[in-house]
Each structure stands twice: as structure tokens, then as C-alpha cells.
MIFITOR-702339 format. One record per residue (C-alpha): x, y negated, z; residue in one letter. Coordinates in pm, whole numbers, plus 50000, padded with zeros to 5 digits. Example, Ala and Ser with C-alpha at 12.3 -4.5 7.8 and 13.67 -1.06 7.14 Angstrom:
BEGIN
TORKE       x       y       z   residuo
TORKE   51230   50450   50780         a
TORKE   51367   50106   50714         s
This chain:
BEGIN
TORKE       x       y       z   residuo
TORKE   59568   38763   19093         m
TORKE   59448   38546   19364         s
TORKE   59185   38307   19348         e
TORKE   59186   37963   19325         p
TORKE   59280   37755   19613         t
TORKE   58978   37539   19649         p
TORKE   58969   37110   19704         v
TORKE   58784   36833   19758         a
TORKE   58843   36504   19633         i
TORKE   58669   36243   19794         i
TORKE   58562   35960   19500         g
TORKE   58596   35981   19153         q
TORKE   58672   35658   19088         g
TORKE   59023   35498   18917         y
TORKE   59205   35737   19204         v
TORKE   59002   35990   19221         g
TORKE   58856   36174   18897         l
TORKE   59260   36153   18777         p
TORKE   59363   36383   19046         l
TORKE   59069   36577   19090         a
TORKE   59097   36592   18653         v
TORKE   59516   36665   18677         a
TORKE   59479   36933   18951         a
TORKE   59248   37088   18853         a
TORKE   59457   37142   18522         e
TORKE   59688   37304   18746         a
TORKE   59495   37626   18863         g
TORKE   59266   37416   19196         y
TORKE   58938   37482   19217         d
TORKE   58843   37072   19212         v
TORKE   58511   36925   19378         v
TORKE   58512   36603   19316         g
TORKE   58278   36415   19565         i
TORKE   58051   36140   19492         d
TORKE   57802   35952   19680         l
TORKE   57710   35770   19326         a
TORKE   57397   36043   19169         d
TORKE   57420   35871   18826         e
TORKE   57874   35865   18826         r
TORKE   57822   36262   18918         v
TORKE   57541   36375   18681         a
TORKE   57804   36167   18455         a
TORKE   58045   36349   18563         l
TORKE   57936   36779   18520         n
TORKE   57797   36611   18167         r
TORKE   58166   36500   18044         g
TORKE   58164   36174   18065         e
TORKE   58377   35979   18219         s
TORKE   58336   35661   18418         p
TORKE   58765   35565   18349         v
TORKE   58946   35531   18104         g
TORKE   59280   35707   18197         d
TORKE   59101   36002   18168         v
TORKE   58922   36156   17867         s
TORKE   58548   36294   17781         d
TORKE   58744   36616   17608         e
TORKE   59015   36606   17953         q
TORKE   58683   36643   18189         l
TORKE   58523   36870   17936         r
TORKE   58808   37148   17923         s
TORKE   58812   37157   18271         v
TORKE   58461   37167   18341         l
TORKE   58426   37402   18064         a
TORKE   58711   37618   18253         a
TORKE   58494   37648   18560         g
TORKE   58819   37401   18754         r
TORKE   58587   37077   18810         y
TORKE   58240   36930   18868         r
TORKE   58103   36651   19071         a
TORKE   57889   36656   19343         s
TORKE   57698   36456   19640         s
TORKE   57678   36744   19919         d
TORKE   57936   36660   20172         w
TORKE   57862   37087   20257         s
TORKE   58080   37129   19909         r
TORKE   58406   37005   20140         v
TORKE   58393   37324   20402         r
TORKE   58546   37597   20174         s
TORKE   58829   37326   19994         a
TORKE   59149   37423   20118         e
TORKE   59278   37061   20135         v
TORKE   59103   36776   20113         v
TORKE   59204   36404   19988         v
TORKE   59083   36090   20000         i
TORKE   59053   35773   19739         c
TORKE   58768   35511   19794         v
TORKE   58837   35168   19790         p
TORKE   58945   34919   20071         t
TORKE   58828   34630   20000         p
TORKE   58952   34260   20177         y
TORKE   58691   34081   20277         h
TORKE   58704   33757   20471         d
TORKE   59046   33770   20561         d
TORKE   59052   34159   20706         a
TORKE   59100   34477   20564         p
TORKE   58700   34682   20521         d
TORKE   58817   35022   20565         l
TORKE   58423   35161   20590         s
TORKE   58431   35336   20268         y
TORKE   58694   35585   20489         v
TORKE   58524   35548   20840         e
TORKE   58224   35679   20643         r
TORKE   58447   35916   20456         a
TORKE   58561   36079   20751         a
TORKE   58281   36076   20946         s
TORKE   58058   36271   20695         s
TORKE   58366   36545   20561         l
TORKE   58434   36546   20986         a
TORKE   58151   36828   21033         p
TORKE   58277   37066   20707         h
TORKE   58678   37112   20821         l
TORKE   58757   37460   20870         h
TORKE   59045   37522   21111         e
TORKE   59353   37506   20894         g
TORKE   59250   37260   20633         a
TORKE   59497   36958   20564         v
TORKE   59350   36534   20440         v
TORKE   59522   36344   20257         i
TORKE   59473   35991   20277         l
TORKE   59571   35834   19925         e
TORKE   59356   35449   20010         s
TORKE   59629   35210   20048         t
TORKE   59528   35053   20410         t
TORKE   59773   34902   20609         y
TORKE   60053   35100   20911         p
TORKE   59845   35301   21186         g
TORKE   59574   35371   20987         t
TORKE   59571   35715   20949         t
TORKE   59709   35798   21327         e
TORKE   59451   35524   21492         e
TORKE   59194   35569   21258         l
TORKE   59117   35861   21032         l
TORKE   59273   36133   21333         i
TORKE   59019   36031   21570         p
TORKE   58737   35975   21324         i
TORKE   58861   36375   21193         l
TORKE   58892   36474   21543         e
TORKE   58552   36336   21682         a
TORKE   58358   36522   21371         g
TORKE   58534   36874   21315         s
TORKE   58635   36975   21727         g
TORKE   58950   37027   21534         l
TORKE   59297   36881   21665         k
TORKE   59493   36667   21478         a
TORKE   59885   36860   21413         g
TORKE   59769   37165   21556         v
TORKE   59462   37343   21374         e
TORKE   59419   37015   21105         l
TORKE   59672   36881   20876         h
TORKE   59681   36549   20862         v
TORKE   59915   36331   20545         a
TORKE   59954   35996   20425         f
TORKE   60022   35942   20024         s
TORKE   59936   35598   19852         p
TORKE   59783   35607   19532         e
TORKE   60035   35448   19256         r
TORKE   59764   35473   19001         i
TORKE   59850   35203   18719         d
TORKE   59521   35170   18459         p
TORKE   59610   35220   18109         g
TORKE   59907   35330   18103         n
TORKE   60060   35562   17848         e
TORKE   60395   35566   17956         r
TORKE   60368   35662   18379         f
TORKE   60071   35908   18500         g
TORKE   60035   36117   18755         l
TORKE   60302   36394   18629         r
TORKE   60620   36154   18634         n
TORKE   60519   35863   18855         t
TORKE   60717   36019   19178         p
TORKE   60444   36073   19417         k
TORKE   60526   35992   19838         i
TORKE   60420   36198   20102         v
TORKE   60416   36190   20482         g
TORKE   60247   36415   20710         g
TORKE   60201   36366   21114         i
TORKE   60326   36667   21127         t
TORKE   60647   36905   20904         d
TORKE   60399   37108   20807         t
TORKE   60144   36824   20689         a
TORKE   60376   36732   20490         t
TORKE   60490   37054   20390         d
TORKE   60103   37141   20277         r
TORKE   60044   36814   20073         a
TORKE   60398   36874   19903         v
TORKE   60310   37212   19824         d
TORKE   59951   37050   19672         f
TORKE   60124   36790   19485         y
TORKE   60369   36961   19428         g
TORKE   60201   37138   19131         a
TORKE   60088   36912   18959         f
TORKE   60322   36580   19025         v
TORKE   60732   36586   18948         d
TORKE   60850   36424   19248         v
TORKE   60712   36449   19545         v
TORKE   60909   36237   19803         h
TORKE   60926   36327   20143         r
TORKE   60900   36035   20438         v
TORKE   60885   36054   20891         s
TORKE   60552   36019   20823         g
TORKE   60221   35853   20738         p
TORKE   60325   35452   20901         k
TORKE   60656   35470   20634         a
TORKE   60405   35601   20379         a
TORKE   60123   35372   20459         e
TORKE   60401   35062   20472         m
TORKE   60614   35185   20159         a
TORKE   60362   35127   19952         k
TORKE   60277   34790   20033         l
TORKE   60616   34724   20038         l
TORKE   60579   34783   19599         e
TORKE   60332   34553   19580         n
TORKE   60373   34259   19818         t
TORKE   60747   34262   19599         f
TORKE   60563   34196   19263         r
TORKE   60297   33981   19468         h
TORKE   60557   33785   19588         i
TORKE   60790   33774   19293         n
TORKE   60502   33662   19039         i
TORKE   60396   33428   19262         a
TORKE   60774   33215   19241         l
TORKE   60718   33303   18820         v
TORKE   60405   33102   18871         n
TORKE   60531   32811   19064         e
TORKE   60818   32758   18817         l
TORKE   60583   32773   18533         a
TORKE   60424   32463   18685         v
TORKE   60738   32315   18770         l
TORKE   60861   32360   18411         a
TORKE   60627   32246   18226         d
TORKE   60633   31891   18431         g
TORKE   61016   31930   18379         l
TORKE   60937   31988   18000         g
TORKE   61113   32340   17990         v
TORKE   61011   32684   17785         d
TORKE   60921   32928   18116         i
TORKE   60948   33232   17865         w
TORKE   61236   33112   17680         e
TORKE   61387   33075   18051         v
TORKE   61317   33407   18131         i
TORKE   61414   33585   17814         d
TORKE   61728   33394   17936         a
TORKE   61753   33493   18260         a
TORKE   61672   33819   18214         a
TORKE   62027   33888   17995         t
TORKE   62211   33907   18324         k
TORKE   62226   34318   18355         p
TORKE   62259   34282   18721         f
TORKE   62106   34102   18987         g
TORKE   61820   33979   18771         f
TORKE   61457   34135   18697         m
TORKE   61215   33974   18489         p
TORKE   60904   33885   18569         f
TORKE   60623   33674   18413         y
TORKE   60391   33432   18468         p
TORKE   60005   33435   18381         g
TORKE   59660   33254   18474         p
TORKE   59648   33422   18815         g
TORKE   59724   33816   18955         v
TORKE   59427   34100   18894         g
TORKE   59403   34370   18934         g
TORKE   59297   34631   19290         h
TORKE   59684   34670   19416         c
TORKE   59873   34315   19358         i
TORKE   59639   34054   19519         p
TORKE   59460   34314   19759         v
TORKE   59786   34508   19968         d
TORKE   60018   34206   20076         p
TORKE   59700   34085   20176         m
TORKE   59684   34402   20464         y
TORKE   60022   34392   20588         l
TORKE   59987   33984   20651         s
TORKE   59669   34114   20864         w
TORKE   59842   34434   21049         r
TORKE   60188   34174   21138         v
TORKE   59896   33882   21238         r
TORKE   59715   34167   21481         q
TORKE   60125   34194   21635         f
TORKE   60133   33735   21723         g
TORKE   60329   33742   21393         g
TORKE   60277   33587   21010         a
TORKE   60392   33710   20657         a
TORKE   60522   33437   20540         k
TORKE   60639   33470   20175         f
TORKE   60299   33670   20159         i
TORKE   60113   33446   20250         e
TORKE   60257   33165   20062         l
TORKE   60249   33390   19746         a
TORKE   59844   33449   19764         r
TORKE   59842   33071   19764         d
TORKE   60060   33027   19450         v
TORKE   59869   33288   19317         n
TORKE   59524   33211   19399         n
TORKE   59593   32828   19281         a
TORKE   59648   32931   18885         m
TORKE   59355   32982   18776         p
TORKE   59227   32570   18833         v
TORKE   59606   32462   18739         y
TORKE   59542   32704   18390         v
TORKE   59194   32466   18399         v
TORKE   59353   32154   18425         s
TORKE   59607   32236   18161         r
TORKE   59264   32308   17938         v
TORKE   59163   31957   17997         q
TORKE   59431   31768   17948         d
TORKE   59485   31929   17635         l
TORKE   59184   31901   17489         l
TORKE   59191   31474   17706         n
TORKE   59539   31489   17491         d
TORKE   59265   31539   17220         r
TORKE   59006   31259   17271         s
TORKE   58773   31564   17355         k
TORKE   58614   31659   17764         p
TORKE   58587   31909   17874         l
TORKE   58218   31879   17985         r
TORKE   58024   31955   17700         g
TORKE   58316   32147   17485         a
TORKE   58317   32467   17384         v
TORKE   58637   32684   17496         v
TORKE   58691   32993   17412         l
TORKE   58841   33262   17649         v
TORKE   59025   33547   17510         l
TORKE   59020   33860   17698         g
TORKE   58832   33914   18091         v
TORKE   59019   34201   18188         a
TORKE   59240   34181   18475         y
TORKE   59506   34404   18272         k
TORKE   59563   34374   17850         a
TORKE   59379   34716   17691         d
TORKE   59230   34819   17977         i
TORKE   58841   34732   18107         s
TORKE   58924   34639   18446         d
TORKE   58792   34334   18650         m
TORKE   58843   34447   19008         r
TORKE   59053   34053   19069         e
TORKE   59068   33970   18802         s
TORKE   59171   33633   18750         p
TORKE   58972   33492   18472         a
TORKE   58644   33540   18718         l
TORKE   58791   33218   18888         p
TORKE   58931   33070   18521         l
TORKE   58567   33120   18414         v
TORKE   58424   32967   18693         e
TORKE   58583   32644   18751         a
TORKE   58540   32572   18309         l
TORKE   58149   32613   18440         l
TORKE   58189   32402   18681         d
TORKE   58312   32128   18472         k
TORKE   58021   32181   18207         g
TORKE   58201   32405   17969         a
TORKE   58016   32570   17704         v
TORKE   58216   32949   17746         v
TORKE   58223   33200   17484         t
TORKE   58452   33473   17514         y
TORKE   58616   33796   17331         h
TORKE   58689   34097   17491         d
TORKE   58641   34449   17340         p
TORKE   58636   34626   17613         h
TORKE   58444   34444   17860         v
TORKE   58074   34351   17676         p
TORKE   57912   34193   17951         v
TORKE   58063   33904   18198         l
TORKE   57871   33800   18501         e
TORKE   57997   33490   18625         v
TORKE   57887   33318   18947         g
TORKE   57487   33409   18873         g
TORKE   57578   33310   18470         t
TORKE   57568   33604   18238         l
TORKE   57776   33570   17900         l
TORKE   57811   33889   17662         r
TORKE   58145   33942   17436         n
TORKE   58083   33741   17093         v
TORKE   58252   33924   16809         d
TORKE   58583   33730   16727         l
TORKE   58458   33603   16365         t
TORKE   58653   33306   16162         d
TORKE   58321   33094   16285         d
TORKE   58392   33181   16638         v
TORKE   58738   33012   16603         l
TORKE   58669   32784   16334         r
TORKE   58403   32607   16638         s
TORKE   58556   32642   16977         c
TORKE   58723   32334   17098         d
TORKE   59016   32598   17208         i
TORKE   59082   32935   17236         a
TORKE   59209   33009   17626         l
TORKE   59426   33320   17659         l
TORKE   59389   33487   17888         v
TORKE   59504   33846   17857         t
TORKE   59620   33967   17547         a
TORKE   59443   34302   17388         h
TORKE   59675   34455   17125         a
TORKE   59345   34528   16964         s
TORKE   59314   34125   16895         v
TORKE   59513   33985   16606         d
TORKE   59655   33704   16803         h
TORKE   59830   33548   16451         e
TORKE   59443   33510   16291         r
TORKE   59350   33269   16621         v
TORKE   59633   33039   16588         a
TORKE   59596   33052   16195         a
TORKE   59188   32946   16261         t
TORKE   59152   32825   16560         a
TORKE   59135   32457   16598         p
TORKE   59417   32474   16923         l
TORKE   59535   32738   17178         v
TORKE   59633   32773   17512         f
TORKE   59821   33074   17569         d
TORKE   59905   33162   17918         t
TORKE   59990   33544   17797         r
TORKE   60327   33436   17525         n
TORKE   60180   33622   17281         a
TORKE   60215   33383   17075         l
TORKE   60614   33347   16990         r
TORKE   60621   33152   16732         g
TORKE   60622   32806   16564         s
TORKE   60228   32695   16586         y
TORKE   60193   32363   16587         p
TORKE   59823   32427   16783         n
TORKE   59924   32625   17018         v
TORKE   60026   32579   17350         v
TORKE   60217   32835   17559         r
TORKE   60096   32819   18041         l
């Protein structure tokens, strides 16, 4: 019986840990590299920091000897496959690839001839060949495409999605050579049902950006229409439901208080930045960003108007924010629209409290807020309940029945309530 193939996954967060556990369950011998010593210790105790990986799953692969976490880069030395899953944030109107650069520089001296390195971190087209490969070659002394195999395979993690996970979400792979693509396809094929080959890293990098740019622009479209519909006295939710009855040529997207998460607000900007390097302009992307970024302030203006209609100024008003995570039923706060929304409320003098069963503490602009229990007294004592994220565990019907005024930005309350106003 052959020995299991050793694999190193760099970064043990929302992307890297589910990948590491899936690979371990498929029979690979996996080491998860992470520089946070506290996280490494917790992982090796079987405590998962990621909602998509349960403690039971983690403990199972630990007990089987298929997974362990480490901060020691030398553990990469034996790996036949190395996957980089580190953050690629967007700061100061430019991509920040420092995490990729540091990971590549640290692992390169430990690579051996014949290893395959796969980048999963979202980035602009050209990163794999123009940034990653030179660092790997310089640090390892190996020639990419000859002694070292390199590919790009964009992550498609959707935190909290119970329908689509790693196995049943097709994986895109583009290597710098056919051999590199073959090696990456073989790796993912052990635990992903469908692996789709593309011509090279640039096509794979661009595919990821297209996916999220599509969503970014369509969400901006319905957000703009929601603002226009309010002025026209039209229920945008009814309009979308009606349009969605068309069986062809239409896909429903829904408005909200803004966009959040690790993909939609960030990924399209990588493409926009890259195009600007060549003197071009991604006009749709820039416009969509402006529309989506304006939604938290628009929501605050609607809250102010609703209170004014009841002879109550926003300054001093008690605003109960329901849900602060960027999407329902998870704790992920990355780029959550609740952050600028709450900050704008505080800046205008509102007294902000919040309830989110997944987020115990919230820090906004130096102000520390703590989750409050959603008691009837809390609901009655607020001036307005602002529904930002519709967690399934929250009884929104009770909110509507108890709070004096509710502004629902997620269409969670579809019935007829005299005290509920929808976005």
C-alpha cells in the first residue's frame, strides 16, 4: 500500500482550513501552515476557528494522523503539493499582495524538484506568472515549468452555504504547463466532483474576478433601483418577484444595506486596478462600487426620515441593529455593511445597540458594543429596530409585533405590518 501524498496548505482560515480538512479526509497527509501560534495550538487541540469546519471534523482527521497544524516552514520540505490560501486585501485603492509575497518567500527555500505550488488567493490576472513565480524561482533555485510546477485555482468558498461546499462546487485550474495543470487536477480530483481545466493561470485568475464582478454589478443595479423605487412609491421587492416569473433572460438579485464579505466588495477592484495599469478604465465596476458603498449612508438617511416622521430626532434615538455579520447565519464580519452603517449612526448621535447571536462583540470607530439579548423589554425600549442581517435564529415576527418601528433592509418581514417599513 503506497504512502499518502504529503500536502502543505499555507493559511488556515476560511479558505485554507476547509481545504486542508477535505484533503485529509481524502487520504492526503496534510500539514496546515499558519503563523498565528494561538490558532495553531487551537487547531491541534481540535478547536476549529471556521464555521464551515466543525470541531468533530477537525478532531477526526487529527485522530487519523492525516492533519496537523504548524508554524514551522520546514514542514513544507516533504510536500508534493503546496497550496497558498492567504488573504489578499485591497487597501488605499490598490491590491495588497504582501501576504502572498511573504508566503512565497518563506516556503520557496523548502521546495524540492517536482513539487507543485498552487495559488488560491484571489488576485488580478498575471499575479501567478509575474509575481509568484519569480519569488519561488529565486528562493528555491528551481525553474518553474521544468523543475517546479505552478498553477492557479481560485477559491470558491461561500461561508455558511449548506448546499454547496468544496466537493460539489466545480474547481477551476490553470497551470503554466500541461503537466502543472494535470498535477493540480489530480490533487483536487480526489475530493472535488468536477475540476475544470483552463488554458493557464491568467484565465483562471480572470474567471474568479468575472464571477464576483457579475454579482457586484447586479447588486448595485438593484440597490440603485431600490432607491429610485422608493422615490416613485413602488415596492422594489414586489417588482423583483414579478420580474423573476420570467423563465428566461432574467436572474433575480436583491437590494440591501450594502455588500460585504471577502469577495464581492473586493475582487472586482483587483480587475479595475489592473486595467488602470494599462491606461484603461473599468467603468461599470467603479460605478457599482460607488452605488454599493453609498447604501449604508442611504439606510441611515431612511432611518432618520422614519424617525422624523414620528417627531423623533436621530440624535439621542435608540437604534437597535439586528444582525451585523455580512450575511445570514455566520459570524464573518469581513467588509460587513453594518460597520459603516453603525459608525454613521453613532456619528449622528444615535444610541446604538445590536443583537447578533453570532457576533458577541463589535468594535466600530473606537466604540465597543456588546451583543444584547433580544428580550421584549429591549425591543419595546428602542425607537427603531433596524434589520441589517436576517439570521434564521431571530424571530423577526416577534420583532415586528413588539418593536415600535422596524426598518427591514432584507425583506425578512413580508407580511402586512403597520410599523414595518421595507427598503
